KEKE-3310 file (N, C-alpha, C; in steps of 0.2 Angstrom, whole numbers, plus 5000, padded with zeros to 4 digits):
npx = (5003:5001:4989:4981:4971:4957:4944:4936:4938:4948:4964:4974:4992:5008:5024:5039:5056:5072:5084:5092:5094:5087:5087:5079:5073:5056:5047:5034:5024:5014:5000:4992:4977:4975:4973:4980:4995:5011:5020:5031:5037:5037:5044:5052:5054:5058:5074:5073:5071:5084:5092:5091:5078:5063:5048:5032:5017:5006:4986:4975:4963:4956:4948:4935:4931:4938:4940:4946:4949:4940:4936:4927:4924:4938:4936:4926:4929:4942:4946:4943:4953:4965:4963:4965:4977:4984:4984:4989:5003:5005:5002:5015:5025:5024:5032:5044:5057:5058:5062:5053:5056:5056:5050:5044:5035:5031:5022:5012:5005:4987:4991:4999:4995:4990:5000:5005:4997:4994:5005:5007:4998:5002:5015:5023:5030:5044:5050:5044:5040:5033:5028:5023:5009:5000:4994:4977:4967:4963:4967:4981:4981:4978:4990:5004:5017:5030:5038:5052:5053:5052:5046:5044:5040:5031:5031:5022:5012:4994:4987:4989:4992:5007:5007:5000:5011:5018:5013:5012:5025:5028:5020:5030:5042:5037:5034:5047:5052:5064:5068:5066:5063:5060:5057:5052:5055:5043:5039:5025:5013:5018:5036:5049:5062:5079:5072:5065:5076:5082:5072:5071:5083:5083:5077:5083:5092:5086:5079:5089:5097:5088:5081:5088:5100:5110:5125:5122:5122:5124:5121:5114:5120:5118:5103:5102:5107:5096:5089:5093)
npy = (4974:4963:4950:4944:4930:4935:4933:4931:4941:4950:4954:4968:4967:4976:4972:4973:4967:4958:4961:4950:4932:4924:4917:4931:4941:4944:4961:4967:4980:4993:5005:5018:5027:5035:5026:5018:5024:5031:5043:5039:5029:5028:5031:5023:5011:5000:5003:4999:4985:4983:4983:4970:4965:4958:4966:4971:4978:4982:4982:4983:4988:4982:4971:4977:4987:5002:5017:5030:5030:5031:5036:5030:5020:5013:5006:4998:4989:4985:4972:4964:4970:4965:4950:4952:4956:4944:4935:4941:4939:4924:4923:4934:4922:4913:4919:4915:4919:4922:4919:4910:4911:4923:4938:4952:4969:4985:4998:5013:5025:5021:5010:5004:5004:4990:4983:4981:4975:4963:4958:4955:4944:4932:4923:4921:4933:4941:4953:4971:4986:5001:5017:5030:5025:5014:5002:4996:4995:4985:4975:4976:4974:4959:4954:4943:4941:4948:4951:4958:4973:4991:5010:5023:5043:5057:5070:5080:5075:5076:5069:5057:5053:5055:5048:5034:5027:5028:5019:5008:5006:5003:4990:4983:4985:4975:4966:4962:4962:4965:4981:4997:5015:5031:5048:5062:5076:5089:5086:5083:5072:5067:5064:5076:5084:5080:5074:5066:5057:5054:5045:5035:5029:5025:5016:5003:5002:4995:4984:4977:4971:4963:4956:4954:4951:4954:4968:4981:4994:4993:4996:5007:5021:5019:5022:5033:5040:5042:5051:5063)
npz = (4930:4943:4950:4962:4971:4983:4997:4985:4977:4965:4966:4967:4962:4961:4953:4960:4953:4958:4947:4944:4949:4964:4978:4988:5002:5005:5003:5008:5002:5011:5007:5013:5017:5006:4996:4983:4985:4988:4997:5002:5001:4987:4971:4972:4975:4963:4967:4978:4975:4967:4976:4981:4988:4982:4979:4983:4981:4987:4981:4994:4993:4985:4989:4996:4986:4987:4988:4993:5011:5023:5043:5046:5037:5039:5052:5049:5038:5041:5047:5036:5026:5034:5030:5018:5015:5022:5014:5004:5008:5007:4994:4991:4995:4984:4976:4963:4963:4979:4996:5006:5021:5024:5026:5024:5031:5025:5031:5028:5037:5039:5032:5042:5054:5047:5045:5056:5065:5061:5061:5073:5073:5062:5060:5052:5044:5046:5049:5052:5046:5054:5049:5054:5060:5069:5084:5085:5102:5105:5099:5103:5118:5118:5111:5108:5105:5096:5078:5075:5073:5069:5072:5067:5068:5065:5075:5077:5072:5063:5062:5064:5080:5090:5101:5097:5094:5104:5111:5105:5106:5120:5122:5114:5120:5132:5129:5125:5112:5098:5094:5084:5089:5083:5084:5075:5076:5075:5064:5052:5045:5036:5029:5028:5018:5028:5035:5030:5022:5031:5037:5027:5027:5040:5038:5027:5032:5047:5037:5031:5042:5048:5040:5029:5034:5035:5032:5038:5028:5018:5001:5003:5000:4986:4984:4990:4983:4975:4978:4970)
capx = (5003:5000:4985:4979:4963:4957:4939:4931:4941:4954:4969:4980:4999:5015:5031:5048:5062:5080:5089:5097:5092:5086:5080:5079:5066:5050:5044:5026:5021:5004:4999:4987:4970:4973:4974:4989:5000:5016:5025:5036:5042:5036:5047:5060:5053:5062:5079:5074:5072:5090:5096:5090:5069:5056:5045:5025:5013:4998:4982:4972:4956:4953:4945:4931:4930:4938:4945:4949:4945:4937:4936:4921:4926:4943:4931:4921:4934:4950:4946:4944:4959:4968:4962:4968:4985:4988:4985:4997:5009:5005:5006:5021:5030:5025:5036:5050:5064:5055:5064:5048:5056:5059:5044:5046:5028:5033:5017:5013:4998:4983:4995:5009:4993:4987:5005:5008:4992:4994:5013:5006:4993:5006:5020:5026:5030:5049:5053:5039:5042:5027:5027:5015:5006:5000:4989:4970:4969:4960:4975:4990:4979:4980:4997:5010:5022:5032:5044:5058:5048:5054:5043:5046:5035:5033:5029:5020:5008:4991:4982:4991:4994:5013:5005:5000:5019:5023:5008:5016:5033:5028:5020:5035:5045:5034:5036:5055:5055:5069:5064:5068:5058:5061:5052:5054:5054:5042:5038:5018:5009:5023:5041:5049:5068:5082:5072:5064:5082:5084:5068:5073:5090:5085:5071:5084:5095:5084:5075:5097:5100:5084:5079:5092:5105:5119:5130:5117:5125:5123:5117:5114:5123:5114:5095:5103:5110:5091:5086:5095)
capy = (4972:4957:4948:4937:4932:4935:4930:4931:4946:4949:4961:4970:4969:4978:4967:4973:4961:4961:4958:4945:4926:4922:4918:4937:4942:4946:4967:4970:4989:4993:5011:5023:5028:5037:5023:5012:5029:5032:5048:5037:5022:5032:5028:5021:5005:4996:5005:4993:4979:4983:4979:4964:4963:4957:4972:4970:4986:4977:4985:4981:4990:4982:4968:4982:4993:5007:5023:5033:5027:5036:5033:5024:5013:5008:5002:4992:4984:4982:4963:4963:4971:4960:4944:4953:4954:4939:4930:4944:4934:4915:4926:4932:4917:4908:4921:4910:4924:4924:4917:4910:4912:4932:4941:4960:4973:4989:4999:5018:5025:5015:5004:5004:4998:4985:4978:4979:4972:4958:4953:4951:4938:4931:4923:4921:4938:4940:4960:4975:4993:5006:5026:5036:5020:5012:4997:4996:4994:4979:4972:4976:4969:4953:4953:4941:4941:4953:4951:4963:4981:4998:5013:5029:5044:5064:5071:5084:5072:5077:5064:5046:5056:5051:5043:5031:5026:5025:5015:5003:5005:4999:4985:4980:4984:4972:4958:4962:4962:4967:4986:5006:5022:5036:5051:5067:5085:5096:5082:5080:5067:5064:5068:5080:5086:5077:5068:5057:5056:5049:5040:5030:5028:5017:5007:5002:4999:4989:4977:4974:4970:4958:4952:4951:4947:4957:4973:4987:4999:4987:4999:5014:5025:5020:5023:5042:5045:5041:5058:5068)
capz = (4935:4943:4954:4967:4974:4990:4999:4979:4974:4962:4971:4962:4967:4956:4961:4957:4957:4958:4940:4945:4953:4968:4984:4990:5004:5000:5005:5005:5004:5013:5006:5015:5017:5003:4991:4981:4982:4995:4996:5007:4993:4979:4965:4976:4973:4960:4970:4985:4972:4965:4984:4986:4989:4980:4983:4983:4982:4986:4981:4996:4993:4979:4992:4999:4981:4990:4982:5000:5018:5028:5048:5047:5031:5040:5056:5045:5030:5043:5047:5026:5024:5035:5027:5012:5017:5023:5006:5000:5010:5004:4987:4989:4998:4980:4969:4964:4968:4984:5001:5012:5027:5023:5022:5026:5029:5026:5033:5029:5040:5038:5030:5049:5058:5046:5046:5064:5068:5055:5063:5079:5072:5057:5063:5042:5047:5051:5051:5050:5048:5052:5048:5054:5060:5078:5082:5088:5108:5107:5095:5107:5123:5115:5106:5114:5102:5087:5075:5074:5075:5068:5071:5062:5068:5067:5082:5078:5069:5069:5058:5069:5084:5091:5106:5096:5092:5111:5114:5102:5109:5126:5121:5113:5128:5137:5123:5124:5105:5098:5092:5087:5087:5079:5082:5069:5078:5069:5058:5053:5043:5030:5033:5023:5019:5029:5039:5023:5021:5039:5038:5022:5028:5044:5036:5024:5038:5049:5034:5031:5048:5051:5034:5025:5040:5031:5033:5037:5024:5010:4995:5006:4996:4978:4987:4994:4976:4971:4978:4969)
cpx = (5000:4991:4983:4971:4962:4950:4936:4933:4945:4958:4972:4986:5003:5020:5037:5051:5068:5082:5093:5093:5092:5089:5082:5071:5061:5049:5038:5024:5015:5004:4993:4981:4968:4974:4982:4994:5005:5022:5030:5041:5042:5038:5053:5060:5058:5070:5080:5075:5080:5095:5094:5084:5068:5051:5038:5020:5007:4994:4979:4964:4953:4946:4939:4928:4930:4942:4950:4944:4944:4937:4930:4921:4930:4939:4929:4925:4940:4951:4947:4952:4967:4970:4967:4976:4988:4990:4988:5002:5011:5004:5013:5028:5030:5030:5042:5057:5062:5059:5059:5050:5058:5055:5044:5038:5032:5026:5016:5006:4993:4986:4999:5002:4989:4993:5008:5003:4993:5001:5010:5001:4997:5012:5026:5030:5037:5052:5045:5042:5034:5030:5021:5009:5005:4998:4982:4971:4967:4964:4980:4988:4980:4987:5000:5017:5024:5036:5049:5055:5052:5047:5043:5038:5033:5029:5024:5012:4999:4984:4982:4994:5003:5012:5005:5007:5022:5017:5012:5023:5031:5026:5026:5042:5044:5035:5045:5057:5060:5065:5068:5063:5062:5055:5055:5050:5051:5039:5029:5016:5013:5031:5043:5059:5074:5078:5067:5071:5080:5079:5069:5080:5089:5079:5076:5090:5094:5083:5086:5098:5093:5081:5083:5101:5112:5121:5124:5118:5125:5119:5116:5116:5118:5107:5097:5103:5102:5087:5088:5093)
cpy = (4965:4955:4941:4935:4930:4936:4933:4937:4947:4954:4961:4969:4972:4975:4969:4969:4965:4960:4954:4937:4927:4916:4923:4936:4945:4954:4968:4977:4991:5001:5013:5025:5034:5034:5021:5019:5029:5038:5046:5033:5029:5028:5026:5012:4998:4998:4999:4985:4978:4982:4974:4961:4962:4959:4970:4976:4981:4981:4983:4982:4988:4978:4972:4986:4998:5010:5027:5030:5031:5034:5027:5018:5010:5004:4997:4986:4985:4977:4962:4961:4966:4954:4943:4953:4948:4936:4935:4939:4927:4918:4926:4926:4910:4910:4916:4913:4925:4918:4917:4910:4921:4936:4949:4963:4979:4994:5008:5020:5021:5009:5000:5000:4992:4979:4976:4974:4964:4953:4954:4945:4932:4930:4921:4927:4940:4948:4966:4983:4999:5012:5026:5030:5020:5005:4998:4994:4989:4973:4970:4973:4962:4950:4948:4940:4946:4950:4955:4971:4988:5003:5021:5035:5050:5065:5077:5082:5074:5075:5056:5054:5051:5048:5036:5025:5024:5020:5007:4999:5001:4992:4979:4980:4979:4966:4957:4959:4967:4973:4992:5008:5028:5044:5059:5073:5089:5091:5081:5073:5063:5069:5073:5084:5082:5072:5063:5055:5050:5044:5032:5026:5021:5015:5004:4998:4992:4982:4973:4971:4963:4956:4950:4951:4950:4964:4978:4993:4996:4993:5005:5021:5026:5024:5030:5045:5047:5049:5064:5069)
cpz = (4937:4947:4958:4968:4982:4992:4991:4973:4972:4965:4964:4968:4960:4958:4956:4961:4956:4951:4940:4949:4961:4973:4986:4996:5002:5007:5004:5008:5004:5013:5012:5014:5011:4996:4991:4979:4988:4992:5001:5001:4987:4974:4967:4977:4970:4962:4973:4982:4970:4970:4983:4988:4984:4983:4979:4986:4982:4989:4985:4995:4989:4982:4994:4994:4986:4987:4987:5005:5022:5034:5049:5043:5036:5047:5052:5041:5033:5043:5039:5025:5028:5031:5020:5010:5016:5019:5002:5004:5008:4995:4984:4993:4990:4974:4967:4962:4977:4989:5006:5016:5030:5022:5030:5026:5032:5026:5030:5031:5043:5038:5038:5052:5054:5048:5051:5066:5064:5059:5069:5081:5065:5060:5055:5044:5050:5053:5049:5055:5050:5051:5048:5053:5069:5076:5087:5095:5108:5102:5102:5112:5123:5112:5111:5112:5094:5085:5078:5072:5072:5062:5072:5064:5068:5074:5082:5071:5070:5066:5063:5076:5089:5096:5104:5094:5101:5114:5112:5103:5115:5126:5117:5118:5132:5134:5125:5118:5103:5093:5089:5085:5086:5078:5080:5073:5074:5064:5058:5049:5037:5033:5026:5025:5021:5034:5036:5023:5025:5039:5033:5025:5035:5044:5030:5030:5044:5044:5033:5038:5050:5047:5029:5027:5034:5034:5032:5033:5017:5005:4997:5000:4987:4980:4988:4988:4973:4972:4974:4960)
residu = (UNK:UNK:UNK:UNK:UNK:UNK:UNK:UNK:UNK:UNK:UNK:UNK:UNK:UNK:UNK:UNK:UNK:UNK:UNK:UNK:UNK:UNK:UNK:UNK:UNK:UNK:UNK:UNK:UNK:UNK:UNK:UNK:UNK:UNK:UNK:UNK:UNK:UNK:UNK:UNK:UNK:UNK:UNK:UNK:UNK:UNK:UNK:UNK:UNK:UNK:UNK:UNK:UNK:UNK:UNK:UNK:UNK:UNK:UNK:UNK:UNK:UNK:UNK:UNK:UNK:UNK:UNK:UNK:UNK:UNK:UNK:UNK:UNK:UNK:UNK:UNK:UNK:UNK:UNK:UNK:UNK:UNK:UNK:UNK:UNK:UNK:UNK:UNK:UNK:UNK:UNK:UNK:UNK:UNK:UNK:UNK:UNK:UNK:UNK:UNK:UNK:UNK:UNK:UNK:UNK:UNK:UNK:UNK:UNK:UNK:UNK:UNK:UNK:UNK:UNK:UNK:UNK:UNK:UNK:UNK:UNK:UNK:UNK:UNK:UNK:UNK:UNK:UNK:UNK:UNK:UNK:UNK:UNK:UNK:UNK:UNK:UNK:UNK:UNK:UNK:UNK:UNK:UNK:UNK:UNK:UNK:UNK:UNK:UNK:UNK:UNK:UNK:UNK:UNK:UNK:UNK:UNK:UNK:UNK:UNK:UNK:UNK:UNK:UNK:UNK:UNK:UNK:UNK:UNK:UNK:UNK:UNK:UNK:UNK:UNK:UNK:UNK:UNK:UNK:UNK:UNK:UNK:UNK:UNK:UNK:UNK:UNK:UNK:UNK:UNK:UNK:UNK:UNK:UNK:UNK:UNK:UNK:UNK:UNK:UNK:UNK:UNK:UNK:UNK:UNK:UNK:UNK:UNK:UNK:UNK:UNK:UNK:UNK:UNK:UNK:UNK:UNK:UNK:UNK:UNK:UNK:UNK:UNK:UNK:UNK:UNK:UNK:UNK)
# end
C-alpha cells in the first residue's frame, strides 16, 4: 500500500496499474461507511486496471481515525474527507501512468455522496459514478456545474432512499449535464444477481465513453467473465 499526506495525516491508497505503458485515465474508488471494503468493486479492481485504468482505492478514513462512520460521524467528518479526497486527486495526477486530464470518481454509498459533492466543486474531476449515493441539499443548492454523471440506485434501498438519486437527477437536468440514471426494482442497499452485472456493465460503458472516449464495449466481455 502507498500513502500520501493530507491534513498532516498519512492516507493509505492501494493502486492497481495496467500492465503496460500509459498514459491512462485515473479512477478513484471511494468506499462507504463500512470502511475500505467495497462489495461493488471488490476483487475487480485489477480487472479494471487491465482494461486501461489506473485504479486508486483510497482509505480516506485514515484522515479521521474512523473505522465505521455513524450518521453523527458523517456529519462531523464530511468536510475533512472532502479535503482528503481532493488531495487524493493531486496524488493520482502525479502518477507516471496517469493522464492528468482524465480523472474519474466511483463512489459507493457514503463514497457516492463524497464523489458527487467533490465533483461539484473540483473541475479536475471529468467523470463521476455514484452507486447508492446522493448529495447533501446544501451542496445541491450551490452547485453550478457537474461532469458527466452516472447514478445507480436500488428502488427498495432502506439506507439511502431512492429519492436521493432523483434529487441529484433533477440537479443534473437543471444544469444540462450529460448523465444516466438506472433504478433497480426490488434492489436494496446492495445489488445482487443480474442487477449487479448490469450495474458493472453500465459503469464500464459509461467510463469508457466519458473517461476513455472509446468504444463502450471494449473490455466488457473480459470483465463479465470475472464473475464466473
